[in-house]
ZALUMMI-80587 format. One record per residue (C-alpha): residue in one letter; x, y, z. Coordinates in steps of 0.1 Angstrom, whole numbers, plus 2048, in hexadecimal, padded with zeros to 3 digits. Example, Ala and Ser with C-alpha at 12.3 -4.5 7.8 and 13.67 -1.06 7.14 Angstrom:
BEGIN
A87B7D384E/S8897F5847/
This chain:
BEGIN
M7FF800800/R8098247FA/S80982F81D/S82584A81A/H81E8527F1/Q8218737E6/P8188747C0/R8348857B0/R8368A87A6/T8388A7787/V8108AF781/R7FE8D177D/L7DA8DA779/G7DB8EB75B/L7D690E767/A7B5913750/A7A78F6766/L7AF90478B/T7A5924780/L782918770/A780903796/L7869237AB/E77093879B/L75491F79E/A75F91D7C0/V74E93F7C7/V72A93D7B7/S71195E7C2/P70495B7DE/N6DC95D7CD/T6DF93A7C1/S6CD91A7CC/F6EE90F7D9/A6EB92F7F2/Q6C99247FC/A6D0902803/A6F3903816/P6EF900840/A6F5914856/A715920862/P72C905878/A72B90789A/T74F9128A4/T7688FA8B1/P76F8FD8D7/A78E9088D7/P7A29008F6/A79D90C917/E7A090393B/T77390493B/G7748E9922/G75E8E7901/P7388EA909/D7218CA90B/V7158CE8E7/Q7078A88E9/G6FC89D90A/C71588790F/G73089A923/G7458BD917/D7668BE908/Y7858C591D/P7AC8C991A/V7C18B1926/S7E78B1927/G7FA89591E/G81089193F/P8328A8944/T847897927/N82389790E/G8148B6904/A7ED8C0906/G7D08B58F2/W7AA8B48F4/F78C8978FF/Y7748968EA/T75087E8F5/E73E8858D9/E7478658C6/A74484F8E1/C71F85C8ED/Q71183A8EA/Y72382B909/P71683592C/P72884D943/I73F83695B/S72F83C97D/G7388329A0/L75C83D9A4/G74E8629AB/P74187D992/A732868977/R74A86B958/W74386B931/R75785791F/G7688648FF/F78F8658E8/T7A487A8EB/V7BE88E8D4/L7DE88F8E5/D8008998DF/D81887D8EC/E8358628E5/R81B8528C7/G8198738B7/N8118998B9/F7EC8908AF/W7DF8AC8C0/T7F48CA8AD/E7F08B688B/F7C58B4891/R7C78D8898/R7E08DA877/F7C58C7860/G7A98DE86C/G79C8CE88B/V7778C6890/D76E8DA874/V77F8C9858/L7868A3868/G7688A3885/Y76A89389E/P77F8778AD/V7778548A5/S7928408B4/Q7B383B8CA/P7D683C8BA/Y7DC81F8AA/H7F2807893/Y7EB7FE870/P7EB7E4862/V7D17D3882/G7E97BE894/S80A7D0892/R8197DB8B1/D82E7F78A2/G83580E885/Y82383087F/W805835895/Y7E0842886/Q7C284F896/A7A3855887/F78A872886/E76B873875/R77787D855/G79B873855/I7B5860861/L7D786E86A/Q7F485A867/Y81086987E/R835869870/P85086E888/E86C876872/D859895865/G84989C884/R8288A2872/A80888E866/D7FC882846/M7DA877840/A7DB85183C/N7CF84A81C/V7B183782B/F7A282B809/E7C0816800/Q7BF809821/F7997FB81D/T7A47E97FB/E7C17DC80C/A7B57D182D/D79B7BF81F/P79D7B77FB/C7817A67E5/A7827897D4/S78578D7AF/D7707707AC/Q7577787C0/P7417947BB/D72E7977DD/D74C78F7F3/A7467A2817/C7677BA811/I7687DC81B/D7687EB7F4/N7467D87EC/K7357E980C/L744808800/L7348027DD/Y70F7FB7F3/F71681E803/G7178307E5/I73E8307E2/P74F8257C1/K7698067C0/P78A8137B8/Q79381278F/S7B6809782/V7CD81D76A/A7DA80774E/G7FF808751/S80581E76F/T81E80D78A/D81C8117B4/A83582B7AF/S825842795/Y80083979B/G7F684877E/P7F186B787/E7ED87E768/Q7CF86575D/R7C1868784/M7C088B783/G7AB88D766/W791878777/L78889978F/T7728A9775/E7528B2787/P7548D4788/R7498D97B0/L75B8BB7BA/L7798CA7A9/A7718F07BC/R7718D67DC/Y7908C77D3/F7A98E57D4/Y7958FA7F0/D7AB8F5810/P78F8FD82D/V7AC901842/A7B0924853/F7D3935853/H7EF92D86A/S81093986B/S82091486C/E81891084A/P81C935837/D819925814/R7F691B81D/G7DC936814/G7C192982B/S79C92A825/T7A592A804/A7AF9187E0/F7CE9017EF/A7EC9167D8/T7FC8F67CB/Q7EE8D27BC/E8018C07D8/Q7EF8CF7F3/A7D18BE7E6/W7E18A07E4/A7EB8A2808/F7C98A6812/F7B488F7FB/G7D287C7E8/L7CC8727C1/P7AA8677B7/Q7A38427B7/A7838437A1/T76C85C78A/A75186A79C/Q72F85A79C/R70F8567A8/M7098337B3/V6ED81B7AC/L6DC80D7CC/R6E57EC7CE/A6DB7CD7E5/P6E77CF808/D6F17A9802/K6FC7A87E0/P70D7C77D4/S7137B97B2/Q6E97C07B2/E6E27E17A5/L6BE7EB7B0/W6BC805794/P6A982078E/L6AF8277B6/V6CF83F7BB/H6E08487D6/S6DA8727E0/F70087A7DA/M71A8767BE/A73986C7D2/Q7648697C8/R77A8557D9/F79F8607DB/Q7BF8517ED/K7B8866810/A79386D80D/G7758737FC/L75C88D7EF/E73488A7EB/L71F8A67DB/F6FB8A17E8/L6E38A87CD/E6C88A27E7/D6C18A2809/S6CC884816/T6B687082C/E6C7849820/S6C682E83D/F6D980D839/G6D67EC83F/M6F97E7844/P70B7D182A/L7157AB82B/M7137A584B/N72E796859/G71F793882/D7347B1887/D7277D2875/T7057C4874/G6E77DC87D/Q6D97F9869/L6E681B866/F6E2840859/D6FB84A83E/P71E840849/T73284D830/I72B87283C/V72F88285F/P70288C869/G6FC8AF85B/D7148B383C/G6F88A2820/K6E68BC81A/K6DC8C37F4/G6F88D57E8/C7138CF7FC/V7368BF7F2/A73E8B0814/V75C89781E/T75987281F/A759869846/V77284C841/G77A849866/L75784486C/L75682A84F/A77981C85D/R76781587F/T74680A871/I7527F2854/G7787F2859/I7777E187F/D7977CD888/K79C7D085E/V7A97F885E/I7A2801888/P7A97E78A0/R78E7E08B8/G7A07ED8D6/A7A780C8C8/L7848158C3/Q7778118E8/P7788378F9/E78B841911/P78A83A934/A783816932/D76180B944/P7677F2963/H7437E7968/P7327EC943/T70D7ED944/A6F77ED924/F6EC810912/F6E48218F5/T6E28428E8/P6C284F8CE/Y6D18638AE/I6B08778A6/P6AA88A889/V6998AA884/T6758A687A/S65A8BC86B/P63F8C987A/G61E8B2876/Q63789786C/F629875870/M64685B86C/T66E860877/Q68B848879/F6A384C88F/Q6C583A89B/L6CC8238B9/D6F381F8BE/G6F38088DE/T70F7F28F3/G7147DE910/F7007BF904/G70879A901/A7237988E2/G70C7878C2/E6ED7888DA/P6CE7918CC/I6BF7B38D7/T6977BC8D8/I6907E58D5/S66C7EF8E9/L65E80F8E3/T6408108FD/D62E82D90D/G62C8418EA/L6178638E7/A6148748CD/P61C8988CC/S6038AF8DD/A5ED8C48C7/G5E28E38D6/S5D18E18F8/A5CF8B98F0/P5E28A08FC/G5F588B8E8/Q5E086D8DE/P5F48458E3/L60B8378CA/P6108128C5/P62C8018D0/V64A7F78BA/T6637DC8BE/V6817D78AA/H6987BA8AA/V6BD7BA8A6/D6CB79A896/H6E77998B3/A7027B08C0/N7217B98B4/S7427A58C6/D7487BF8DC/G7217C08E7/S71C7E18D1/F6FA7E98B3/T6F37FF8A0/Q6CC800893/V6B2819884/V69081A88F/T671826880/A650831896/R63984A895/V64486E8A4/G63E8708C3/T64E86B8EB/Y6548448F4/T66582F912/I68181C8FA/T68C7FE90A/V6A77EA8FF/K6AD7C890C/G6CA7AB8FF/D6B478A8F7/Q6D177690A/T6E0788926/G6C479C933/N6D77BD933/M6C17DB92A/Y6BD80192D/A6A0815927/Q699838925/A67D85291D/V6848628F5/N67387C8E5/L67487C8C2/T66B89E8BB/V68B8A78CA/P6AD8A38B1/T6CC89B8C0/V6DA8BC8C4/N6FD8BC8B5/L6FA8A189C/F6DD8AE888/L6DC8D1892/N7008E489E/R71A8C9892/P7368DD877/T7318D2859/T7478D2836/C72D8DE822/K73D8FD817/A7359137FA/V7499017E2/G7419007BE/L71F9057AC/P6FD9037B3/V6EB8E17AA/G6D28EC79D/S6EC900787/
């Protein structure tokens, strides 16, 4: 794998093409794109003694220290909300992932250099080695939209070639079109498979031909847009404008691995079977290090997990993006870290690195609901439950009872019918993900392991969205490219 490969520096995008891309990036606000663009993203919490706000209801983020011989860092809880707080040992403490400057690498410094939460999203893992099972080599840390590879010889991190890792860590069998490999699962999610360049070698990788695949104007403009604000550590980057050189774009995205495509929906257990004329809500293009998705419709997709092999079962909302990024007109960065955590467990990221800190000495059953925004008068909705603390592989029953519809004026809400959903089996770490469809209203939701009896219940109001995920999350939707209607 070309984990440290840098494309040779002889290729240049023609000046005319680059100029066109940048002109497309500054369209007039009086367009359908401006109407479709989301609200400005929430400000990333800055390091401060008081810590960051509790924007998701599972504890606030706060600064940490690496000890007397290491540097500073930050503790984030957002991607560990499905785990209950640790209690019984002093005040209850929410779990999370730390981004730290320590002996493994200056991940906190490099995370901020790459734009922090606004660009890469929240951390989804502890530092780990790749390939899975190795005990030395480079350290990696996964974030929602990217994975950093720390290079001690340079004192800096690179964006890891994660799409190459997907192919390398779990190669598809050439004689089995429906093999349960990662690239087939990505195909089901709407991400095209990698394409080869005739006559190219591992050393050259065919950069001229591959850059010729980058033809969609809105993706081209986003590819050459630097979202990171100017910083004195990199004076050759203007920040929040076009990359100064093609190599800077390569450093973030890498070279194209395929052309931009709007994929046809496919059967979850047979990716070779197209469900024409149904298509995904976005056009996707994959690169070595990241991906781009141009949303032609608002994303409302949910998926049954493809090619279930016992460790990524259940259903989930679109795992290719950070919730909130899938807005019509958005050119979003693919959530490669979330994909690696979901379909790359123990293949790209070792299971142990996905467990939040600190370890819970007495784990109990718990779940977190992720509720989207509903409209006034909406009748039905879908929401996602992420749970932990159940038996490995055990069936799980989800019950919605005591349902009440929203009140109409002074009239009380009417009773709603109960809902029962079955999860075939929990993952081997006792976790599960399930999308539930129900009438809009309030319920008591009870989740119970059918074998262990582990149980957790809480009252949930489906008219109240999960604040951080669906309202205030920083998104990667930038005013880049032509409006979709043009």
